[in-house]
C-alpha positions as CSV (number, residue, x, y, z in Angstrom):
1,M,-109.6,-17.6,236.1
2,I,-111.8,-18.8,233.3
3,I,-112.1,-16.5,230.4
4,D,-114.8,-16.8,227.7
5,S,-112.9,-17.2,224.5
6,V,-114.2,-15.7,221.3
7,K,-115.5,-18.4,219.0
8,D,-113.9,-17.5,215.6
9,D,-112.5,-20.3,213.5
10,S,-110.4,-17.7,211.5
11,L,-108.3,-17.1,214.7
12,K,-107.5,-20.7,215.6
13,N,-104.1,-20.8,213.8
14,S,-103.0,-17.3,214.8
15,I,-99.9,-16.8,217.0
16,L,-100.8,-13.2,217.9
17,E,-104.4,-11.9,218.0
18,L,-105.9,-8.6,219.0
19,Y,-109.7,-8.8,218.9
20,K,-111.9,-5.7,219.1
21,V,-109.3,-3.8,221.2
22,W,-110.1,-0.3,222.5
23,H,-107.7,1.9,224.5
24,W,-108.0,5.3,226.0
25,F,-105.5,7.8,227.5
26,G,-107.8,9.9,229.7
27,S,-110.7,11.1,227.4
28,S,-108.6,10.6,224.2
29,V,-109.3,7.5,222.2
30,A,-106.0,5.8,221.1
31,L,-107.4,2.6,219.6
32,Q,-110.9,2.0,218.2
33,D,-112.2,-1.6,217.7
34,L,-108.8,-2.9,216.5
35,S,-108.6,-6.5,215.3
36,L,-105.7,-8.2,213.8
37,T,-104.1,-11.7,213.5
38,I,-100.6,-12.8,212.7
39,E,-99.6,-16.4,211.7
40,E,-96.4,-18.3,212.3
41,S,-93.5,-16.8,210.2
42,E,-95.7,-13.9,209.0
43,V,-94.5,-10.3,209.2
44,V,-97.2,-7.7,209.6
45,C,-96.5,-4.0,209.7
46,L,-98.6,-1.3,211.3
47,L,-98.1,1.7,209.1
48,G,-99.3,5.3,209.7
49,P,-98.4,8.8,210.9
50,S,-97.4,9.7,214.4
51,G,-100.4,9.5,216.8
52,C,-102.4,7.0,214.8
53,G,-102.2,4.3,217.5
54,K,-99.7,1.9,216.0
55,S,-97.3,2.0,218.9
56,T,-100.1,1.7,221.4
57,A,-101.3,-1.4,219.6
58,L,-97.8,-2.9,219.8
59,R,-97.4,-2.1,223.6
60,I,-100.8,-3.8,224.2
61,A,-99.6,-6.8,222.3
62,A,-96.4,-6.8,224.3
63,G,-98.2,-6.6,227.6
64,L,-96.7,-3.1,228.4
65,E,-100.3,-1.8,228.4
66,K,-103.4,-3.6,229.5
67,A,-106.3,-4.1,227.0
68,Q,-109.0,-1.8,228.4
69,K,-111.5,-3.4,226.2
70,G,-111.2,-6.5,223.9
71,I,-109.0,-9.5,224.0
72,V,-105.3,-10.2,223.3
73,R,-104.1,-13.8,222.7
74,V,-100.5,-15.0,222.4
75,G,-99.9,-18.5,221.1
76,G,-103.7,-19.2,221.3
77,E,-103.9,-18.3,225.0
78,V,-105.6,-15.3,226.4
79,A,-103.0,-12.8,227.6
80,S,-105.1,-9.7,228.3
81,T,-108.7,-8.6,228.7
82,A,-110.4,-5.8,230.7
83,D,-110.1,-7.9,233.9
84,F,-107.2,-10.2,233.2
85,H,-103.6,-9.4,232.3
86,I,-100.4,-11.3,231.9
87,P,-97.4,-8.9,232.2
88,A,-94.8,-8.6,229.4
89,E,-92.1,-10.6,231.2
90,D,-94.4,-13.6,231.5
91,R,-95.4,-13.7,227.8
92,N,-93.4,-15.6,225.1
93,V,-92.8,-12.4,223.3
94,G,-89.6,-10.6,222.1
95,L,-89.5,-6.9,221.9
96,V,-87.0,-4.5,220.1
97,F,-87.5,-0.9,221.2
98,Q,-86.9,2.1,219.0
99,D,-83.9,3.2,221.0
100,Y,-82.8,-0.5,221.6
101,A,-82.9,0.0,225.4
102,L,-79.6,-1.6,226.1
103,F,-78.2,-1.3,229.7
104,P,-75.0,0.7,229.5
105,H,-73.5,-0.9,232.7
106,L,-73.9,-4.4,231.3
107,S,-71.7,-6.1,228.7
108,V,-73.2,-7.3,225.5
109,I,-73.5,-10.9,226.7
110,D,-75.1,-9.8,230.0
111,N,-77.6,-7.6,228.0
112,V,-78.6,-10.6,226.0
113,K,-78.9,-12.8,229.1
114,F,-81.1,-10.2,230.7
115,G,-83.6,-10.9,227.9
116,L,-83.9,-14.5,229.2
117,G,-85.5,-13.0,232.3
118,K,-86.9,-15.3,235.0
119,G,-87.2,-18.3,232.6
120,G,-85.0,-20.4,234.8
121,F,-82.7,-21.4,231.9
122,S,-79.8,-23.4,233.1
123,N,-77.8,-22.7,230.0
124,S,-78.5,-19.0,229.8
125,T,-74.9,-18.2,228.7
126,E,-75.0,-20.7,225.9
127,M,-78.4,-19.4,224.8
128,A,-77.2,-15.8,224.8
129,T,-74.0,-16.8,222.9
130,N,-76.1,-18.6,220.3
131,A,-78.4,-15.5,219.9
132,L,-75.3,-13.3,219.4
133,E,-74.0,-15.7,216.8
134,M,-77.3,-15.5,214.9
135,V,-76.9,-11.8,214.4
136,N,-73.1,-12.0,213.7
137,M,-72.1,-10.4,217.0
138,G,-70.4,-13.4,218.6
139,G,-67.1,-11.6,218.9
140,F,-68.6,-8.7,220.9
141,S,-69.7,-10.5,224.1
142,S,-67.4,-8.6,226.4
143,K,-67.9,-5.2,224.9
144,F,-70.2,-2.5,226.3
145,P,-73.0,-0.7,224.4
146,H,-71.2,2.7,224.3
147,T,-68.4,1.1,222.3
148,L,-70.8,-0.2,219.6
149,S,-72.1,1.5,216.4
150,G,-75.8,2.0,215.9
151,G,-76.1,-1.0,213.7
152,E,-74.2,-3.2,216.2
153,Q,-76.5,-2.0,219.1
154,Q,-79.5,-2.9,216.9
155,R,-78.1,-6.4,216.4
156,V,-77.6,-6.8,220.2
157,A,-81.1,-5.7,220.9
158,L,-82.4,-8.2,218.3
159,A,-80.3,-11.0,219.9
160,R,-81.7,-10.2,223.3
161,A,-85.2,-10.4,221.9
162,L,-84.5,-13.7,220.1
163,A,-82.6,-15.4,222.9
164,P,-85.6,-17.0,224.6
165,R,-86.9,-18.2,221.3
166,P,-90.2,-16.3,221.4
167,Q,-93.3,-17.2,219.4
168,V,-93.9,-13.5,218.7
169,M,-91.5,-10.7,217.8
170,L,-92.5,-7.1,218.2
171,L,-90.4,-4.4,216.5
172,D,-91.0,-0.7,217.4
173,E,-89.5,1.5,214.6
174,P,-86.3,-0.7,214.8
175,Y,-84.4,1.1,212.1
176,S,-85.2,4.7,212.7
177,G,-81.8,5.5,214.3
178,L,-79.8,4.1,211.4
179,D,-78.4,5.9,208.4
180,A,-80.0,5.0,205.0
181,R,-77.4,2.5,203.7
182,L,-77.0,0.7,207.0
183,R,-80.8,0.6,207.4
184,E,-81.1,-1.3,204.1
185,N,-78.5,-3.8,205.1
186,I,-79.9,-4.4,208.6
187,R,-83.5,-4.8,207.6
188,D,-82.5,-7.4,205.0
189,E,-80.6,-9.4,207.6
190,V,-83.4,-9.1,210.1
191,L,-86.0,-10.3,207.6
192,H,-84.0,-13.4,206.8
193,L,-83.5,-14.1,210.5
194,L,-87.2,-13.8,211.3
195,R,-88.0,-16.1,208.5
196,K,-85.5,-18.7,209.7
197,E,-86.7,-18.5,213.3
198,G,-90.4,-18.7,212.2
199,C,-91.5,-15.8,214.5
200,A,-94.9,-14.2,214.1
201,T,-93.7,-10.6,213.8
202,L,-95.6,-7.3,214.4
203,M,-93.6,-4.3,213.3
204,V,-94.5,-0.6,213.8
205,T,-93.2,2.0,211.3
206,H,-94.1,5.2,209.6
207,D,-91.8,4.4,206.6
208,S,-93.8,3.0,203.7
209,E,-90.8,1.6,201.9
210,E,-89.6,-0.2,205.0
211,A,-93.1,-1.7,205.5
212,M,-93.2,-2.8,201.8
213,F,-89.8,-4.4,202.1
214,M,-90.5,-6.2,205.4
215,A,-94.2,-7.1,205.4
216,D,-96.3,-9.9,204.1
217,R,-99.3,-7.7,205.1
218,I,-99.5,-4.0,205.9
219,I,-102.2,-2.5,208.1
220,V,-102.6,1.2,207.5
221,M,-103.9,3.1,210.6
222,E,-105.4,6.5,211.1
223,R,-106.8,8.0,214.4
224,G,-106.8,4.6,216.2
225,R,-108.6,2.7,213.4
226,I,-107.6,0.4,210.6
227,V,-108.2,2.1,207.3
228,Q,-107.1,-0.7,205.0
229,A,-105.1,-3.9,205.3
230,G,-103.6,-6.1,202.6
231,T,-100.4,-7.1,200.9
232,P,-98.0,-4.3,199.9
233,E,-99.1,-4.7,196.2
234,E,-102.8,-4.5,197.1
235,L,-102.4,-1.3,199.1
236,Y,-100.1,0.3,196.6
237,F,-102.1,-0.3,193.5
238,N,-105.6,-0.4,195.1
239,P,-105.8,2.2,197.9
240,I,-109.2,2.7,199.4
241,N,-108.8,6.5,199.6
242,S,-106.2,9.3,199.1
243,F,-105.0,8.9,202.7
244,V,-103.8,5.3,202.0
245,A,-102.4,6.3,198.6
246,G,-100.5,9.2,200.2
247,I,-99.0,6.9,202.9
248,F,-96.9,5.3,200.1
249,G,-95.4,8.6,198.9
250,E,-96.0,12.0,197.4
251,L,-99.1,12.5,195.3
252,N,-100.2,15.0,192.6
253,K,-103.8,15.9,193.5
254,F,-106.5,17.4,191.3
255,N,-110.2,18.1,191.3
256,G,-112.4,16.4,188.7
257,R,-116.0,15.9,187.6
258,V,-117.7,13.0,186.1
259,E,-119.1,13.9,182.6
260,L,-121.1,11.9,180.1
261,N,-118.2,10.3,178.4
262,N,-115.2,10.8,180.7
263,I,-113.9,12.3,183.9
264,S,-112.8,15.8,183.3
265,S,-110.0,17.5,185.3
266,E,-107.9,20.6,185.1
267,L,-104.9,18.4,184.0
268,A,-106.4,15.8,181.6
269,D,-109.5,13.7,180.9
270,F,-109.7,10.2,182.4
271,P,-111.9,7.2,181.4
272,L,-115.1,6.6,183.3
273,N,-115.0,4.3,186.2
274,G,-118.6,3.7,187.1
275,M,-119.3,6.9,189.0
276,E,-122.4,8.9,188.5
277,K,-122.5,11.8,186.1
278,G,-122.0,15.1,187.9
279,Q,-120.1,13.5,190.8
280,S,-117.2,15.7,192.1
281,V,-114.1,13.6,192.4
282,E,-110.5,13.8,193.7
283,I,-107.8,12.5,191.3
284,V,-104.5,11.5,192.8
285,I,-101.5,10.6,190.6
286,R,-98.2,9.2,191.8
287,P,-95.1,11.1,190.4
288,E,-93.8,7.7,189.1
289,A,-97.1,7.4,187.1
290,L,-96.0,10.2,184.8
291,E,-93.7,9.5,181.9
292,I,-92.1,12.1,179.6
293,S,-92.3,10.7,176.1
294,S,-94.3,11.0,172.9
295,M,-98.0,10.9,173.5
296,E,-99.6,7.5,173.3
297,P,-103.0,7.2,171.5
298,G,-105.8,6.6,174.0
299,A,-103.8,7.3,177.1
300,P,-104.5,10.3,179.4
301,S,-101.7,12.8,178.6
302,F,-100.9,16.5,178.7
303,K,-98.3,19.0,177.6
304,A,-96.1,20.7,180.3
305,R,-93.2,23.0,180.6
306,V,-90.1,21.9,182.5
307,I,-89.4,24.0,185.5
308,E,-86.5,22.1,186.9
309,S,-85.0,18.6,186.9
310,R,-82.8,16.8,189.3
311,L,-80.9,13.5,189.3
312,L,-81.5,11.6,192.6
313,G,-79.3,8.6,192.0
314,R,-81.5,5.9,190.7
315,M,-84.2,8.2,189.5
316,S,-84.8,11.7,188.0
317,Y,-87.2,14.1,189.7
318,I,-88.8,16.6,187.4
319,H,-90.9,19.7,188.3
320,L,-93.4,20.5,185.6
321,S,-95.9,23.2,185.0
322,S,-99.1,22.6,182.9
323,F,-102.3,24.6,182.2
324,S,-106.0,23.9,182.4
325,S,-107.3,21.2,180.2
326,S,-111.1,20.9,180.1
327,M,-112.4,22.2,183.3
328,T,-114.6,25.3,183.1
329,E,-112.3,27.3,185.4
330,V,-109.1,28.3,183.7
331,V,-105.9,27.4,185.7
332,D,-102.8,28.7,184.1
333,D,-100.1,27.2,186.4
334,I,-100.6,23.6,187.5
335,H,-97.6,22.2,189.2
336,V,-96.9,18.5,188.7
337,H,-94.1,16.4,190.0
338,C,-92.7,13.5,188.0
339,K,-90.3,10.6,188.9
340,M,-88.6,8.6,186.2
341,P,-86.0,5.8,186.5
342,G,-82.5,6.5,185.3
343,R,-81.2,9.8,183.9
344,V,-84.0,11.9,182.4
345,L,-83.1,15.6,182.7
346,P,-85.0,17.8,180.2
347,N,-83.9,21.4,180.2
348,P,-85.8,24.1,182.0
349,G,-88.3,25.8,179.7
350,E,-88.6,22.7,177.4
351,I,-92.1,21.7,176.4
352,V,-92.7,18.0,176.9
353,D,-95.5,15.4,176.4
354,V,-96.5,13.6,179.6
355,N,-98.3,10.2,179.7
356,I,-100.2,9.0,182.7
357,D,-100.1,5.4,183.8
358,L,-103.6,4.7,185.0
359,A,-102.4,1.8,187.2
360,Q,-101.0,4.5,189.5
361,A,-103.7,7.2,189.1
362,F,-106.7,6.9,191.4
363,I,-110.1,8.6,191.5
364,F,-112.2,8.9,194.6
365,K,-115.6,10.5,195.4
366,K,-115.1,14.0,196.6
367,E,-117.4,13.7,199.6
368,L,-115.0,11.2,201.3
369,F,-112.6,14.1,201.9
370,D,-115.0,16.9,202.9
């Protein structure tokens, strides 16, 4: 079958491409005009809440779902369109499922050999053994999945995906079943391994910290669409709206209004940022943007009463209560959350000065959220 390829020079060096992909489940739209590319050795994370379409995009990339509209390419070759489809087992793609999907009746080595599929590898045992060695599971070949810990099962699933030396690696919430400490160790190992193998990797997660740790680029999705894409730093410090800002953690949210010389809010006044006078705005501030200290001249700041403070290991979490600043409507009890590194535990009832780091405070036009 001859398939008309999309003429786009920006896609020539991509290992995985989804181009203007749409997908429906009945009358429900799962993906809307989704386009993404991944280069060799690059890790891209799809980040978003449940139901945003990220897992559907990964399944289409894997070949587990057919592209109902649009084009999927793997290694520069068309893998799926509306009228053409190469199934998952015939693509050069490795896939690690959320639940690892190990076969309980097969030994570890046979689970990994299963990942070699119908490739006709004459040295399948050697390839499976090498894959297990890569993930430090070489001594577990004869064991069965039920005898392994969650971390060990995750390594076996990764070995199975890596055994055929795929061009593309697809990871579907791969660390969700692991406890916090093990998750940190495993994802560090996986990232080093993916870099070493040079796989183009697409990973699905709802955990923003996980995405920031793993990804060269993050694609934030909502309702089947890409909202914003960029490096972790770009998305964290320059979110396009409060949805993207909120993907990366808790936010303090306030209403504001653009005045002649500043942006006025119930908490504090902020410098103008080019918006028209009279414009209603939403102000969002990360808890880590707030610093309890003496007030700095020229910096947005406010006084607050400490409600409660808690040490959370590497940081302190402080509940504050402030009062209306310069808005017409008086608000007596404005709750604000603050995160500070180290041990900062002011006493309940204490009055403190709070400075706002403008690099982590964002102002958006109000109509974007109506």
